[in-house]
C-alpha positions, -999 to 999 in steps of 0.1 A, spaced: -199 -327 -230 -205 -357 -252 -201 -354 -289 -233 -362 -308 -232 -396 -325 -241 -379 -358 -207 -360 -358 -187 -393 -352 -204 -410 -381 -197 -382 -405 -163 -374 -393 -147 -409 -400 -156 -409 -437 -144 -373 -441 -111 -381 -423 -105 -411 -448 -113 -390 -477 -90 -361 -466 -62 -385 -462 -68 -401 -496 -68 -367 -513 -36 -357 -495 -18 -388 -505 -29 -383 -542 -17 -346 -541 17 -357 -527 21 -383 -552 13 -359 -580 39 -335 -569 69 -359 -568 93 -355 -597 98 -385 -619 124 -409 -604 140 -415 -639 148 -378 -645 184 -365 -644 218 -366 -660 224 -399 -676 187 -408 -676 156 -398 -694 147 -362 -695 125 -345 -669 109 -322 -694 89 -327 -725 105 -323 -759 106 -288 -773 81 -285 -802 100 -288 -835 93 -251 -845 109 -240 -812 137 -265 -815 146 -254 -849 148 -218 -837 168 -227 -807 194 -250 -823 206 -233 -854 228 -208 -835 244 -236 -816 247 -257 -847 263 -228 -867 287 -222 -839 297 -259 -836 302 -259 -874 323 -229 -874 344 -242 -845 348 -275 -863 359 -257 -896 385 -238 -876 400 -270 -862 413 -294 -889 413 -324 -866 378 -319 -852 350 -339 -869 320 -321 -882 290 -321 -859 254 -317 -867 225 -308 -844 210 -342 -852 234 -357 -825 211 -344 -797 178 -330 -791 167 -302 -769 141 -305 -741 131 -272 -725 109 -262 -696 99 -230 -679 94 -235 -642 68 -217 -622 95 -194 -608 103 -181 -643 135 -201 -646 142 -219 -679 159 -253 -678 172 -269 -710 181 -306 -712 203 -318 -740 195 -355 -749 216 -378 -770 202 -402 -796 199 -429 -770 175 -408 -749 199 -399 -721 205 -364 -708 241 -355 -713 239 -319 -703 216 -293 -689 216 -256 -685 194 -232 -666 188 -194 -665 163 -174 -645 154 -156 -613 156 -186 -591 181 -215 -590 162 -246 -600 161 -276 -576 191 -295 -590 180 -326 -571 153 -329 -599 179 -328 -627 213 -341 -615 201 -377 -609 230 -400 -598 253 -370 -599 236 -352 -570 261 -365 -545 290 -350 -564 273 -317 -565 264 -317 -528 300 -327 -519 314 -298 -540 289 -274 -524 299 -285 -490 336 -280 -497 328 -245 -512 310 -236 -479 338 -252 -458 363 -230 -476 345 -200 -461 326 -191 -493 289 -186 -488 282 -170 -522 299 -166 -556 301 -192 -584 303 -229 -577 325 -249 -601 330 -285 -602 352 -303 -627 358 -341 -624 359 -371 -648 323 -378 -638 307 -343 -639 314 -307 -649 291 -281 -633 291 -243 -630 264 -225 -611 265 -188 -603 246 -156 -604 228 -133 -580 193 -127 -569 169 -128 -598 196 -137 -622 210 -173 -618 227 -192 -646 245 -225 -648 251 -257 -666 261 -293 -659 273 -321 -681 286 -356 -680 318 -357 -702 316 -394 -709 280 -390 -723 287 -360 -746 282 -371 -782 314 -376 -801 325 -344 -820 301 -321 -801 317 -290 -788 303 -286 -753 320 -253 -748 302 -238 -777 269 -254 -767 269 -243 -731 292 -213 -733 263 -188 -728 254 -203 -695 285 -193 -677 323 -195 -679 337 -218 -706 335 -254 -695 
């Protein structure tokens, strides 16, 4: 049975339009290439009202830790800014950004582990290598800990309760106590 000529003429433009729409949808869903540790943040800045509420506890803890250690320089929350996003899964991701605009640390908490490929940037290979070693050692679950000169990462939790952090030691602002800043997101760094 021959296809009527009318269907062929209509089908070609629709096929082209469908391909164009699919391409635009895929491009819109790709994460920014510049996001990740050591790069610009993947998330928008937290509004100042929220930022002021989120940072004083960390700033007070940092100041208290600095006061207890005579050799530690005083640190203010002005040495970094906080960028926060809530993913569709309900997971919250916080990116800590230095004054140069680079992400030096990130933390996450929520029911689903975020796609760390979106946040680790150039350090993704280190994470994947550590995860492969973790599995090769016979461990399928449990916390994943990575500590190197390039990256410190802790990721753990259970279903519906994942928590973790990652930071680049070389990028942490001078005098900032990372243990105090990220301590609520897992074991002490």
